[in-house]
C-alpha positions as CSV (number, residue, x, y, z in Angstrom):
1,M,-21.8,4.9,-7.4
2,I,-20.6,8.4,-8.3
3,A,-16.9,8.5,-9.0
4,G,-14.9,9.7,-6.0
5,T,-17.8,10.0,-3.5
6,D,-17.7,6.5,-2.1
7,L,-13.9,5.7,-2.4
8,P,-12.3,6.6,1.0
9,L,-9.0,4.9,0.2
10,R,-8.7,6.8,-3.1
11,N,-9.7,10.0,-1.4
12,H,-7.0,9.5,1.2
13,A,-4.4,8.8,-1.5
14,E,-5.3,11.9,-3.5
15,R,-5.2,14.0,-0.4
16,A,-1.8,12.6,0.6
17,L,-0.4,13.2,-2.9
18,S,-1.8,16.7,-3.0
19,D,-0.1,17.4,0.4
20,Y,3.1,15.9,-0.9
21,F,3.1,18.3,-4.0
22,A,2.2,21.2,-1.8
23,N,5.2,20.6,0.5
24,L,7.9,20.2,-2.1
25,N,9.2,23.8,-1.4
26,G,10.4,24.3,-5.0
27,H,11.9,20.8,-5.3
28,R,11.0,18.8,-8.4
29,P,9.3,15.5,-7.7
30,A,11.1,12.4,-9.1
31,R,10.4,8.7,-9.1
32,L,7.0,9.2,-7.6
33,Y,5.7,5.8,-8.6
34,D,8.6,4.1,-6.7
35,L,8.0,6.4,-3.7
36,V,4.3,5.6,-3.5
37,L,4.9,1.9,-3.7
38,R,7.5,2.0,-1.0
39,E,5.3,4.0,1.3
40,V,2.1,2.0,0.7
41,E,3.2,-1.6,0.1
42,E,4.6,-2.5,3.5
43,P,1.6,-1.2,5.5
44,L,-0.7,-2.8,3.0
45,F,0.8,-6.2,3.6
46,R,1.1,-5.7,7.4
47,T,-2.5,-4.6,7.7
48,V,-4.0,-7.4,5.5
49,L,-1.9,-10.0,7.3
50,D,-3.2,-8.6,10.6
51,Y,-6.8,-8.6,9.3
52,A,-6.4,-12.3,8.2
53,A,-5.1,-13.1,11.8
54,G,-1.7,-14.2,10.4
55,N,-3.2,-16.6,7.9
56,Q,-1.0,-16.2,4.8
57,S,-3.3,-18.1,2.5
58,Q,-6.2,-15.9,3.4
59,A,-4.1,-12.7,3.2
60,A,-2.9,-13.8,-0.3
61,I,-6.5,-14.2,-1.4
62,I,-7.5,-10.8,0.0
63,L,-4.6,-9.2,-1.8
64,G,-5.2,-11.1,-5.1
65,I,-1.7,-12.5,-5.2
66,N,-0.4,-16.1,-4.8
67,R,1.0,-17.2,-1.5
68,G,4.6,-17.5,-2.8
69,T,4.5,-13.8,-3.8
70,L,3.1,-12.9,-0.4
71,R,5.9,-14.8,1.4
72,K,8.5,-13.1,-0.8
73,K,7.1,-9.7,0.0
74,L,6.9,-10.5,3.7
75,R,10.6,-11.5,3.7
76,E,11.5,-8.2,1.9
77,F,9.7,-6.2,4.5
78,G,11.0,-8.2,7.5
79,L,7.5,-9.3,8.3
80,S,8.0,-13.1,8.1
81,D,8.7,-15.3,11.1
């Protein structure tokens, strides 16, 4: 695989970040790492849980985290029952 050619998620992230910087209108970026995590983490968990048809154990495996961490994150995002 040639770097960057077969990585659609990475390409979308790079494009989104480039757009973010292009639209700062003279403002200085700050706390970008926290911003990216806030913007990406919730949809990541929501989408993976949907893909796993609500099965938290399967979603945790897909995410590469333990089920307890998944449940904690779901509560944080208001995605738990």
